C-alpha positions as CSV (number, residue, x, y, z in Angstrom):
1,M,-65.2,18.4,167.6
2,K,-62.0,16.0,166.9
3,I,-60.0,14.9,164.0
4,G,-61.8,12.7,161.7
5,D,-65.3,14.3,162.4
6,K,-67.4,15.2,159.3
7,V,-68.4,18.8,159.2
8,R,-70.5,21.3,157.0
9,F,-69.7,25.0,156.5
10,L,-72.2,27.5,157.8
11,S,-71.7,30.4,155.6
12,E,-71.3,28.4,152.3
13,T,-72.0,25.2,150.7
14,G,-69.6,22.2,151.1
15,G,-67.6,20.7,153.9
16,G,-65.3,17.8,154.6
17,R,-63.5,16.1,157.4
18,I,-61.5,17.6,160.1
19,S,-57.8,17.0,159.5
20,G,-56.2,19.2,162.2
21,F,-56.4,22.3,164.3
22,Q,-54.4,25.7,164.1
23,G,-54.7,27.1,167.7
24,K,-58.1,27.2,169.4
25,N,-60.2,29.0,167.0
26,I,-59.1,27.6,163.6
27,V,-59.8,24.0,162.2
28,L,-58.5,22.5,159.1
29,V,-61.2,21.0,156.9
30,E,-60.1,18.5,154.3
31,D,-62.5,18.5,151.3
32,E,-63.1,15.7,148.9
33,D,-60.2,16.8,146.6
34,G,-57.8,16.5,149.5
35,F,-57.3,20.3,150.0
36,E,-57.1,21.6,153.5
37,I,-59.3,24.7,154.2
38,P,-58.5,26.8,157.4
39,T,-61.9,27.8,158.9
40,L,-63.1,29.3,162.1
41,V,-64.7,26.8,164.4
42,S,-67.7,29.0,164.7
43,E,-68.3,28.6,160.9
44,V,-68.5,24.8,160.8
45,I,-71.1,22.3,162.3
46,V,-70.3,18.5,163.0
47,V,-72.7,16.3,161.0
48,A,-71.0,13.0,162.0
49,D,-68.3,12.3,164.6
50,S,-65.3,10.1,164.0
51,S,-66.5,7.1,165.9
52,E,-69.9,7.0,164.2
53,T,-68.0,7.3,160.8
54,E,-65.8,4.3,161.8
55,K,-68.8,2.2,162.7
56,Q,-70.5,3.1,159.3
57,I,-67.2,2.0,157.5
58,A,-67.0,-1.4,159.2
59,K,-70.6,-1.9,158.5
60,A,-70.1,-1.1,155.0
61,E,-67.1,-3.4,154.7
62,K,-69.1,-6.4,156.3
63,Q,-72.0,-5.9,154.0
64,Q,-69.6,-5.9,151.0
65,Q,-67.8,-9.1,152.2
66,A,-71.0,-10.8,152.7
67,S,-72.5,-9.7,149.3
68,S,-69.4,-11.2,147.7
69,Q,-70.1,-14.7,149.2
70,P,-72.9,-16.8,147.8
71,D,-75.9,-17.0,150.2
72,N,-76.9,-20.9,150.3
73,R,-79.7,-20.2,152.7
74,S,-83.4,-20.9,151.8
75,I,-85.8,-18.0,151.6
76,K,-87.5,-19.2,154.9
77,Q,-84.2,-19.1,156.6
78,R,-83.4,-15.6,155.2
79,L,-86.8,-14.1,156.4
80,A,-86.3,-15.7,159.9
81,D,-82.7,-14.3,160.1
82,N,-84.0,-10.8,159.2
83,E,-86.7,-10.9,161.8
84,N,-84.0,-11.6,164.5
85,D,-81.9,-8.8,163.2
86,E,-81.8,-5.7,165.7
87,Y,-83.8,-2.9,164.5
88,D,-82.2,0.4,164.6
89,D,-84.7,3.0,165.4
90,T,-82.0,5.8,165.8
91,P,-83.5,8.7,163.8
92,D,-81.4,10.1,161.0
93,D,-79.1,12.9,162.0
94,P,-81.1,16.0,161.3
95,S,-77.9,18.0,160.6
96,V,-76.9,16.2,157.5
97,N,-79.2,18.2,155.3
98,F,-79.4,21.1,157.7
99,T,-79.4,24.6,156.1
100,P,-78.5,27.4,158.7
101,P,-81.0,30.3,158.6
102,V,-79.8,33.5,157.3
103,K,-78.0,35.5,160.1
104,E,-79.8,39.0,160.1
105,R,-78.8,42.2,161.7
106,E,-81.2,45.1,162.8
107,E,-79.1,47.6,160.7
108,G,-79.3,45.2,157.7
109,E,-82.9,46.0,157.1
110,L,-81.6,49.1,155.3
111,L,-80.0,48.2,152.0
112,S,-76.2,48.8,151.7
113,I,-74.4,47.6,148.6
114,Y,-70.8,48.4,147.5
115,V,-68.2,47.5,144.9
116,G,-64.9,47.1,146.4
117,F,-61.5,46.9,144.7
118,V,-58.6,45.1,146.4
119,P,-54.8,44.9,145.5
120,I,-53.6,41.2,145.5
121,D,-50.2,42.4,146.6
122,E,-50.4,45.9,148.5
123,K,-46.6,46.3,148.4
124,Q,-46.3,46.2,144.6
125,I,-49.3,48.6,143.7
126,T,-48.0,49.4,140.4
127,Q,-47.5,45.7,139.3
128,T,-50.0,43.7,141.1
129,K,-53.4,42.5,140.0
130,F,-56.7,43.6,141.6
131,E,-59.9,41.9,142.6
132,A,-63.4,43.4,142.3
133,Y,-66.0,42.3,144.9
134,L,-69.7,43.0,145.2
135,I,-70.4,43.7,149.0
136,N,-73.9,42.8,150.3
137,D,-74.1,44.6,153.7
138,S,-77.8,43.8,154.2
139,N,-80.2,41.1,155.2
140,Y,-81.5,40.7,151.6
141,F,-80.5,38.4,148.8
142,I,-79.4,40.3,145.7
143,A,-79.8,39.5,142.2
144,Y,-77.2,41.4,140.3
145,N,-75.7,42.5,136.9
146,Y,-72.1,44.0,136.9
147,L,-71.5,45.5,133.4
148,F,-68.8,47.4,131.5
149,K,-69.6,50.0,128.7
150,N,-68.5,48.8,125.4
151,G,-68.9,51.7,122.8
152,E,-72.5,52.6,123.1
153,E,-73.6,49.5,124.5
154,W,-73.0,47.6,127.7
155,Q,-71.6,44.1,128.3
156,A,-72.3,41.9,131.4
157,E,-69.0,40.9,133.3
158,S,-70.8,39.0,136.0
159,S,-74.3,38.1,136.8
160,G,-76.1,36.1,139.6
161,E,-77.0,36.2,143.2
162,I,-75.3,37.1,146.3
163,E,-76.4,36.1,149.7
164,P,-77.0,38.4,152.7
165,N,-74.2,39.9,154.6
166,T,-71.4,38.5,152.3
167,K,-69.1,39.6,149.7
168,F,-68.6,38.0,146.2
169,L,-65.6,38.1,143.8
170,L,-66.8,39.6,140.6
171,N,-63.4,39.6,138.6
172,E,-59.8,39.9,138.7
173,F,-58.0,42.5,136.6
174,S,-54.7,44.3,135.9
175,H,-53.8,47.9,135.1
176,T,-53.8,47.0,131.4
177,D,-57.5,46.0,131.8
178,L,-58.6,49.5,133.4
179,N,-59.3,51.2,130.0
180,S,-62.0,48.6,129.2
181,M,-63.7,48.9,132.5
182,L,-63.7,52.7,133.3
183,N,-67.5,53.0,132.9
184,I,-69.4,50.6,135.3
185,A,-73.0,49.8,135.7
186,V,-74.5,47.9,138.6
187,Q,-78.1,46.6,138.5
188,L,-79.6,45.1,141.5
189,I,-82.9,43.6,142.7
190,A,-83.3,42.8,146.5
191,Y,-85.5,40.2,148.1
192,K,-85.7,37.6,151.0
193,R,-86.6,33.9,150.8
194,E,-89.4,32.3,152.6
195,K,-90.4,35.4,154.8
196,T,-92.2,38.6,154.3
197,F,-90.0,41.7,153.6
198,K,-90.1,45.4,152.6
199,I,-89.8,45.8,148.8
200,K,-86.7,47.8,147.9
201,P,-86.5,49.7,144.6
202,A,-84.6,48.0,141.6
203,I,-81.3,49.9,141.2
204,D,-79.4,50.8,138.0
205,S,-76.3,52.8,139.2
206,R,-73.5,53.9,137.1
207,F,-70.2,55.2,137.9
208,K,-66.7,55.9,136.4
209,L,-63.5,54.7,137.7
210,D,-60.7,57.0,138.2
211,A,-57.8,54.7,136.7
212,T,-55.1,56.9,138.4
213,K,-56.2,55.7,141.8
214,F,-55.0,52.4,141.1
215,Y,-51.4,53.4,140.7
216,K,-51.4,55.2,144.1
217,Q,-50.9,53.4,147.5
218,N,-52.8,56.0,149.4
219,S,-56.0,55.6,147.2
220,F,-56.6,52.2,149.1
221,R,-58.0,52.8,152.6
222,E,-58.9,50.9,155.6
223,N,-62.4,49.6,155.6
224,D,-65.0,47.5,157.3
225,F,-65.2,44.8,154.7
226,F,-61.4,43.6,154.0
227,E,-58.5,43.0,156.1
228,Q,-56.4,44.8,153.6
229,S,-56.9,48.3,152.2
230,A,-59.5,48.8,149.4
231,I,-61.1,51.4,147.2
232,I,-64.9,51.3,148.0
233,Y,-67.6,52.7,145.7
234,P,-71.1,52.9,147.4
235,I,-74.0,51.9,145.1
236,V,-76.6,52.2,147.8
237,E,-76.1,53.1,151.4
238,A,-78.7,52.8,154.1
239,D,-81.5,52.6,151.5
240,K,-80.1,55.8,149.9
241,I,-79.2,55.2,146.2
242,I,-75.9,56.7,145.1
243,H,-76.4,57.9,141.5
244,Q,-73.2,58.7,139.7
245,F,-74.3,59.2,135.9
246,E,-71.8,59.5,133.3
247,I,-71.8,63.0,131.8
248,N,-70.0,64.1,128.6
249,A,-68.0,67.2,129.6
250,D,-67.7,68.4,126.1
251,A,-71.4,68.1,125.4
252,I,-71.8,70.4,128.4
253,K,-69.5,72.8,127.1
254,E,-71.0,72.8,123.6
255,S,-74.4,73.3,125.1
256,M,-73.3,76.3,127.3
257,L,-71.6,77.9,124.1
258,T,-74.8,77.5,122.0
259,T,-77.1,78.9,124.5
260,L,-74.9,81.9,125.4
261,K,-74.0,82.8,121.9
262,P,-75.3,86.4,121.3
263,E,-77.8,86.9,118.5
264,P,-76.8,89.2,115.5
265,A,-77.4,92.9,116.4
266,K,-80.4,94.5,114.8
267,P,-80.8,98.2,114.2
268,Q,-82.8,99.8,117.1
269,T,-84.4,103.0,117.7
270,A,-83.4,104.8,120.8
271,P,-86.6,103.8,122.7
272,A,-86.1,100.2,121.8
273,R,-82.5,100.2,123.0
274,K,-83.7,101.4,126.2
275,A,-86.5,98.9,126.6
276,N,-84.0,96.0,125.8
277,T,-81.5,97.3,128.3
278,T,-84.4,97.0,130.9
279,R,-85.0,93.5,129.9
280,Q,-81.2,92.5,130.2
281,E,-81.0,94.0,133.6
282,K,-84.0,92.0,134.8
283,R,-82.5,88.9,133.5
284,Y,-79.0,89.5,134.6
285,P,-79.2,91.6,137.9
286,S,-76.0,93.4,138.8
287,E,-73.4,91.5,141.0
288,Q,-74.2,94.0,143.8
289,S,-78.0,93.5,143.8
290,K,-78.2,89.7,143.4
291,S,-74.9,88.3,144.7
292,A,-74.2,87.0,148.1
293,K,-70.5,87.3,149.2
294,V,-68.8,84.0,148.3
295,K,-68.1,82.2,151.5
296,Q,-64.7,80.8,152.1
297,I,-64.4,78.8,155.3
298,L,-61.0,77.9,156.6
299,K,-61.0,74.5,157.9
300,D,-57.6,73.2,159.2
301,D,-55.3,73.9,156.4
302,K,-58.1,73.8,153.7
303,V,-60.3,76.6,152.3
304,V,-63.8,75.4,151.7
305,I,-66.1,76.9,149.1
306,D,-69.7,75.8,148.8
307,L,-70.8,76.1,145.1
308,H,-74.4,75.4,145.6
309,I,-76.3,78.2,143.9
310,E,-78.3,79.2,147.0
311,Q,-75.0,79.7,148.9
312,L,-73.9,82.2,146.1
313,L,-76.9,84.1,144.9
314,E,-79.8,85.6,146.8
315,T,-82.0,84.9,143.8
316,T,-81.9,83.1,140.6
317,V,-85.0,84.8,139.0
318,G,-84.6,85.0,135.3
319,M,-81.7,82.5,135.1
320,N,-81.8,79.3,133.3
321,S,-79.7,76.1,134.2
322,T,-76.9,77.2,131.8
323,D,-76.7,80.7,133.5
324,I,-76.4,79.1,136.8
325,L,-73.8,76.6,135.7
326,E,-71.8,79.4,134.2
327,Y,-71.9,81.5,137.2
328,Q,-70.7,78.5,139.5
329,L,-67.9,77.9,137.1
330,D,-66.9,81.6,137.3
331,V,-66.7,81.5,141.1
332,F,-64.7,78.3,140.7
333,R,-62.2,80.1,138.2
334,N,-61.9,83.2,140.5
335,T,-61.0,81.2,143.4
336,L,-58.3,79.4,141.6
337,E,-57.1,82.7,140.4
338,Q,-57.2,84.1,143.8
339,Y,-54.9,81.2,145.4
340,K,-52.8,80.4,142.2
341,N,-49.6,81.9,143.7
342,K,-50.0,79.8,147.1
343,P,-48.5,76.5,146.2
344,G,-49.6,73.6,148.5
345,Q,-52.9,75.4,149.3
346,K,-55.8,73.0,149.3
347,L,-59.2,74.0,148.2
348,I,-62.5,72.1,148.8
349,F,-65.2,72.8,146.3
350,I,-68.5,71.4,147.5
351,H,-70.7,70.8,144.4
352,G,-73.0,68.0,145.5
353,K,-74.0,64.8,143.8
354,G,-77.1,65.4,141.9
355,E,-76.7,64.4,138.2
356,G,-73.0,65.3,138.4
357,V,-73.1,68.1,135.8
358,L,-71.3,70.5,137.9
359,R,-68.7,68.2,139.1
360,H,-68.0,67.1,135.6
361,A,-67.6,70.6,134.4
362,L,-65.2,71.3,137.2
363,I,-63.1,68.3,136.2
364,H,-63.2,69.3,132.5
365,E,-61.8,72.8,133.6
366,L,-59.1,71.2,135.8
367,N,-58.1,68.7,132.8
368,Y,-57.9,71.4,130.2
369,K,-57.4,74.8,131.7
370,Y,-55.6,74.0,135.1
371,K,-53.6,71.0,134.2
372,H,-50.7,71.9,136.6
373,F,-53.2,71.8,139.7
374,R,-53.7,68.4,141.3
375,Y,-57.3,67.3,142.3
376,Q,-59.2,64.4,143.9
377,D,-62.4,63.4,145.6
378,A,-62.5,65.2,149.0
379,S,-62.8,63.2,152.2
380,F,-66.1,61.3,152.0
381,R,-66.4,61.2,155.9
382,E,-65.9,65.1,156.0
383,Y,-67.8,66.3,153.0
384,G,-69.9,63.2,151.8
385,Y,-69.7,62.2,148.1
386,G,-70.1,65.6,146.5
387,A,-66.9,67.6,147.0
388,T,-63.6,68.0,145.0
389,Q,-60.2,68.9,146.5
390,V,-57.8,70.9,144.4
391,T,-54.2,71.4,145.5
392,I,-52.4,74.6,144.1
393,R,-49.1,73.8,142.5
394,N,-46.6,75.9,140.7
């Protein structure tokens, strides 16, 4: 590989001629527009060396000069001269139209797709613009739709296909654009070309951006996909689809109030009141008979509370979904009251992913009743994608 060689890129279309080198591993490829593109040596393939190119140029110039002069030979002379020409039986270079096979990894047979957000200037996080990427960490081609919610409908921001084990720039945006892209939907169909493969389910995943994260340096973290720090949202990971549906917290509250609203009292005889009391006790057993003690696990400097109902109650017989949600919220409120005089204390509430009802109910409480407390997603690595960390503040 030397200056002047014609090369093609392995991981994308296009190519050019080598115009120079940067160290041992970087080659400068000049494209047809004259731009030099630094590329790893392992990512290019030579399709014609410089000496062969010079021969082709000389031959073309000679043919051009010959065609510009009148040919006064007779047809018989021309045929005879053609028979005497040397026949070039050198086969065409097979690399000219060569398309490298897709590089596959054993772990890439499990579908893993992410949306990543990267600051263009990490040092100016409050002023910089950002880039959104679709990350395909699998051996499958992906047909995708990337959409933003517009009122009650959705609008496609980017649509197309992304190749295996690559990432694709979806759009560029600034802080002022965040309000129009808070609700995101990603639709995916996975497949392979010219080979058999296991069918993956079509994916329609929705999640909501936390706009405040784009103003905080520590929201952007080291990752496996970018050299710089990024915010990564998983869509599907190791074939496990991550559903993050959008839930209206006000609707949850209204539903709770409607369900729990007591009916008007009716005159009752003494026996009737006694019978009603029995039914009420059956539906709402006393705390002593049905409640398991709320477990609070101290881990490092954090208190961990698991809000899964099976961790809070021995039985949920006679309780509907609204009763269960209200009980979980009571445990949440009581815990905050318990630690409200301990500024700096971190509380981890494990609520799980599910359909996100409990999480959104907790966020609603924090936004309206406990505004002075700070909250964020708990560590994905330690608690998965179903936990919220609350920090007590004065």
